[in-house]
Every structure is written in structure tokens, then in C-alpha cells.
N, C-alpha and C positions, 0 to 999 in steps of 0.2 A: 504494500500500500503505500504510494507516495504521499507525501505530506508538500503541501505548498505554505510558505513563509505569510502573513498577513501583510497586505498593502499597510505599513504604518509609516517626520522629518523635523530635525531638531537643529539650532546653531551648534556647532561644536568648536572646540580646541584644536588645534592642529598636532598636539602630542600624541603618541602612538601607545595606547595602554595595552597590556597584554595580560592574558591567562595563563598561559603556560600550561596547557592541559599534559603535555609530555611527560614532564618528570613526575607528576602525581600517578598518571597511568602508564606503568612501565609494561610494555609491551613491545612484540618484535615488528612494529611498524617501520617502514621504509620510506621512502621519498613522500614527498608531496606530489601528485600525478596531475597534471592539467592536459585535458584531451581537448583539441578544438578541431571541430568537424567541417569541413568546407562544403556546406550543402550546396547542390548543384551541379557537381562534378567539375572540378576545377582543370583548368587547361595547363597541366603541368609541363606540356613541351614548352611553353611558351613562359613558365616560372623557372624551370632550372632546365635550360636550352643546351641540346647536342649540337652544338655549333662546329663540332668537329665532323659532323655527318653530313656528306652534300645532300642526301637525300631527303633530310630537313627542309631545304630551301628550294627543293623542287617541289616538295608537295606543300607548301606553305611562300607562295612566291610575294603576297601581300602582307601576312600576317608574321611571317618568319622574322625574328630578331635577329639583327647583323652582328657578324662575327666581331670577337674584340679588338681584331685589328684590323677590320674594315675600315680603310683610311678616307672612303667614300662616304662616310657617316660620322656624324659629330659623337664626342663620345659617350655623351648622354644618351643617345641612340643604340649603343652598342651592347653586348651582352658583357656580364663583369665576369671575367675568367675566373675558374675555380680550380682547374687540373689539366688545361691544355684540350679538353675533349668537352667537359660540360662548363656552363656558365649560369649566372644568375641574370634574371631579366633586369635592367637597369633601375627600376624602381624598386628592386631588393637591395640594392646597394648598402641599405643600413644593416642589414645581417651581415656584412662582411667582417666586421670584429667580432663576431660570434663564431663564425667560422675560422679566422685566423687565430682566436684562441682555443679553437679544437674544440669548442662547446655546442657547436652545431654539425650534425651529421646528415645526410640524404639519403634516403633508398629509394632508388629511381625503379621504375617498371613494378612496381608493387601495388599489389590490389586482392581482389577477392576474385575466387573461380568463377563465381555466378557471372555468365553472358549474357544476361537477359537486356542489358542497357536500360533497364527500367529504375528511375529514380526510387520509387516507392519499395521496390523490391529488393534491391541493391542496398538500401539504408537498412532496411527493415533486417536483413539477413546480417550485414555489416554489424550493425549495434546489437544484434542478439549474439554475435560471434559463433553462428552457425552456417552450414553449409547447404541445407534446405529448410524449407517450413515447419519440418516434422520436430524439429530441435527444441528445446525449452522457451518457453515464452519470455522469460525473464531476460535483461540485458546482460552483457560481457562485464560491465563495472557492477552492476548489483550483484552478480554471482562473486565477482572478486571481493566484495566487501563482506558476504555472506561467509566465505570462506576462509578468511583471515580477521581471527578475532583481535585486535588490537587492545582489547579493553579501553577504549575510547568511547565514553559516554556523550560526548559534543551532538548536539542537535546540528552542527555545521559540519559533521565527519565530512559529508558528501554535499556539494552545492551544484546546483545548476543555473547557471549564470543567465537567466532570461524568466520569460513568464511560466514556461511550462517545462518541467525536467525532461531531458534527453531520454529516448527509448534505451540508450545503453546502461542508463540507472536505474530502470526497473528492477523490482525484487523484493526482497522481505526486508532491507536495511531502509530504513525513513531516509528520504531526501530531501532538501530543501531548495527550492525553487526563489532564487534570491536576483530581482529585478534590479534593484539599487539599494545599498546600504542604507540609503536615504528613507528608505520605505519602513525604517524600522524608527522614525522618529516621530512618527504620529503627527505629521505636518506642521511641526512644531507647537503644538497646544501644549504647554506645561501641566496644564492642570488636568487635561485627559491623561497625559502620560504619568503624572501621579497616581491618579486613580485606579489605572492599569495596573502599575508596578504594585501598589500596595495590595490590590485584589489577588494578584499572582503569586506575592509574597506570603500571604493568608494561605491559600491553596496548597503552597509547596512548603510549608514552614517545617514539615517534619518529615521533608522529601528531600536527599541529598542530591539526586540527580535533576530533580526540579529547581534546586538551589545552584547548579551548574548552568541551568538554562537561563535562570535568570542573569548570574554574572555573565553570560555571554550578551544577554539582550541590554545590560548595561554597558559593557565594552562596546557594542556595535552602536550605541548612542552617543558615543564619543568620537567616532571614526565618521571624518568628513570628506567624501571624496573631492568635494568642490576645490578644497583648501590643501589636498595632499601635496605635498612638495615630493617629485621623486627626481631622481639623478637623471640628467641629460643624457639620451634624447627625451624629450616630453612624450607620453602617450598621445595616440592620435585623436583627436573630438570627434570619437565615433561610439557608437554602441560597443564595437568590438574593443575600443582603445578602454573604455569604460570597466568591460568586463575584465579585462587583463589588471588594470589599476585595482580594482576593487577585490580581487584575487590576490595580488600583491600586499593589500593592505590586512586583509584576513590572514595572509601566511606571517606577517611581522607581528600581529597581535596575539599569534599563538592561540587561537580557539580551538583546534584541534581539527584543522582543516586537513584533510587526506585525500580528497578527489574535488577538483573543479572542472565542471564540462560546460565547454562555450563554443556556441555555433557563429559562424559566419557565411551566411547565404548569399545567394545571386550570382553563382556561377554558370547557370545555365544559360551559355551566350550562344546562341544560333546564329542571330543575327549583328552583324557591326560591332562586334567584340572588341574591336581595337586592338593595335599593336603596342603603341607608346602612349596613345591617349585614348580613353574610352573606359568602358565599363569594366571590362576584364582588367587593365593597367591598375585602373583606381581602386578594385579590391587587393590586386598583388601590393599594391601599397600600402593599403590599410593594414594587411596582414603582416608585411615586413616591419614596419616601423613600430606597429603593435609588439611584436615579439623583440626587437631591437631593443624598445624601451624597457621591457619587462624583464631582459636579461641585464640591462645596465642598472635596474633599479633594483635587482634581488642577487647582485653580484658575491654579497655575503652570504647567500643562501643557497647558492649553485649546487654545492655538494649534498644537498638533500631536496634537489627538485628534478622532475623530469617533466618535459612538455613534448607532447605528440601531435602533430598535424595529421589529417586522414582526409579522404572525399570517398565518396561512393563509388565512382571510376573515373577514368581519364574521358578526354575527348579525342575523337577521329584525329589522325595523324594530318590528314590533308584538309585543310580550308574549303569550306564550300561556298556555294556562287552569291551567297549574302553577306560574304567577308566575316562570316562567323564559324564555329566548329560543330558539329553534331555529335551525339553520343559515342563514347568509345570503351575502351576496355581499361588496359594497362594506367596505373596512377603513379602517384610518388607520394613518400611520408617523409616529414622530417621531424628530427628528435633533437631536443635541444636541453641541456643539463652538463653538471659540471663531471659527471660519470660517463660521457657520451665518447667512444673512439672518434672524434669528431676531426673536422677538415677533410671528410673522405666522401664520396658517393659511393653508398654501398651498394650491392647486388650486381647481378646479371645483365647486362646490357644486351637486348635481344635484336636492336637493330632496324632501323625503318626502309629498308629496302623490299620491293614487291614481294619477294618470297619469304621475308621476315614477318610482317604484317600478320595478322590472323583477323579472321570475319570480314567485314567490308573495307577494313583499312586501318586496324589498330594496333597500338602499342600493345607487345603481349605483357604476359603478367609472368614474371620470373620468381618474385617473391611471394608469397602469401603473406598477407596483413597480419595474420595471427602471429606468424613466427617473431615479427617486430614486438607485440604486443604481449606475447607469452615470454619473450626475453625481459622486457620490462618487470612482469610480474615475478619473475624468478632471481633476475639481480638486483633490480631497484624497489619492489615493494615487499620483498621478502615471502613472496606467495607461491608455494611449491605446487599449489592445486591447480595446474594449466588444464588439466585432464577435465577438470570440472568448470572451468571458466570456458574452455573451448572443447565442448563434447565431442568425443569421434573424431578428434585432429590430433596427430603426432607432430608438435613444431619441431622445427629445425632452427637449431641456435644460429644465428648471423654474425656472432662476435661484433655486434655496433655498440655494446657498452664494453667498460674495461672491466 
């Protein structure tokens, strides 16, 4: 049963209060996990560009991102080289610092075995962590939380940054949907806040877990996203930027956060998606700048933090007649953290030539997304129950983490 936190706003101070659940509840919990779902099927071939492959430019004569050494293009129009073969979209240059510090890794040609190219079906299967509809109805994160007893009673053990919890969080462990920390402030009505606090204090006067809940509520009332000062670069002024900022605030406040799930939608670009400007490039910049700010803000926490990005599938390797891209297959994942084998593009690159593409012309999948997530579970979250989190699947460790 998923729980949704009430839509509750109060002027606050800029200092960062802490509850520090971890020392009180000693258990084998690992990193704080942040899962970012790029809904709509992100065009990963324009995000992490295979500029070393001539076929890419043959397939994308208009949408293709220029090679890093293309003297006919201005520097800001060219891919940012990573390893001589792959490069970042120029709107992702803000992530170069994380890459160079070896705390960012990319897994290309990564995805799910499902080839339906249906947003609904692919997201459903991926968020449930299963191969077909006959698997368990709960989500993979929900099963992770249920199989790893960290002794953490915090109502903010797992949060969904948005109005509704993601499908991946469904299960027996309560999850909080948090649109904004300001929602806890009751619109700045001090009298209403005092009345509510008194009522809850009476109800929970002999309940230790209830008192913990009240302590968290008190802490959240002191957190003010509007006045939060983070390390440069600043978070984007977007819903995604706010979600990352608030996740950082919860991590620093030590409210017992173990998982934060964040959506970034709008990637279904069949028409005029844009190469350097437009719908897709704007989303790419929002994603990269948000992650770069999060990385800089939480430098001191990177040793206990893992961020994963994923999308339900990729997009067609060749551009369509409407200057967009249609539903494809192979996608890409990014992993950010202090224990990542970073500064590398992991995975087996299948190629983009005619005999290497699959189906109607799609990038093949050579790494199952569950391999990446299973390694996260085992190495970073201290959860060995991969067979329960991903039933009927035998993961392959890809050595993405140190």
C-alpha cells in the first residue's frame, strides 16, 4: 500500500537541521540510491554520441552531432570527446567534471529484452523488473526495500519526487510522494501548524516510531528549498532541478532516506526533436546540469551515494522524415557515485551498420539493465537478494563498481 504525504509551507531558516537516523538504527544499509527515469524513451545516440562510427552520420544527416574535431563546426556544436569513440552532446558538457573525476560511468547499448517498443508495456516491465507480465506486480525497488531490513523506521526511507509514486516503488514498504518540501509547511499558517503538531503529539505520545515521524516533520519544516544555498553550479530552475535539490537536502538532513525516485519526462520526440536546440537538447541540458549540480553539491557524500539513470528504450538509429526519431530498442544508462568505475563507457558496442542493427533499424541491447541494477544491489546497497528483486533472472556482473 503506497502512502502519499499530505500537501502541507512555512518561512524557514537556511541552516540544515539533522535527525541522524543512521547511528540510532544500526543495520547493514548501504548507499542512498537515486533512480532517475527518463520517460518517453530518450534518444541516447544523441546524448552519448558514437562519433567514431561513420554509420551514425549516414543515419542522421540532419540530427547527428558533429565530431569533436569537425573544424567546420563551432566548438559548442561539436560532441565533447570522452574516449576517442564516444562523446557527450555539447549540452552535457557540465558533466565533464564528474567524468574526469571518474565518478560517472556510462553503459551504452543497455536495456530490456522486451522489443514491443510500447511505452506503457516497456515501462511496466522495467519498473517491475521482470521479463513478462506474469511476474510479481510489485516494483523492483519495492522488493529491494522489502528484502533488506535496515532497521530504519523513517517515513522517508523511500520517497517519490512528484505527485504519485513510481511503479518501481510499489510493494509492502510504505513510500512517500513528495512534490515539495514546502508542502509540509501548511501554507505558512502558524496557528494551523501548531494545532496539527499538538494533535499529532497527543496521538503519538507513547509511540516511539510516531515520535520519530514528528521529529522528521519538525525537520522538514525547517528546510527551505527557496533559500537553500548549494555549491556551484546551481540547480536548474525546473521541476527536475527542484527534485534533485530536495533530495540533496534530505540526504544532508539525515532523515533516513534510502531511495529517491525522480522522473524526467518528455523524451518521445517523433517530430522536430532538434539537434542543438529544441525539445531534446533542452531536456538533455536539464538532465546534465541537474546531475552536475547534484554531484557538486554532494561531493562530501559521494562515498555513500549512487545515482542511476534509465529509460524504457532508445530511439531509432536513423532520423525520420519529420526530423525526429521513432521508437527504438537499445538505450543507455548512466551511473554516478563515489564508488563507480568511472571515466569509462562500459558495455559491448554492437555497431550501427546495416547488419548490426536489429528490427526496423535499432541499436541492439548487449547489456541487460538488470545486470547494472543487480550490481548496485550487491555492491552498493548490501542487498544480496537479487533473485527476489529480479525473479527468474540470473544477473551478470559487469564490474561497473569498484
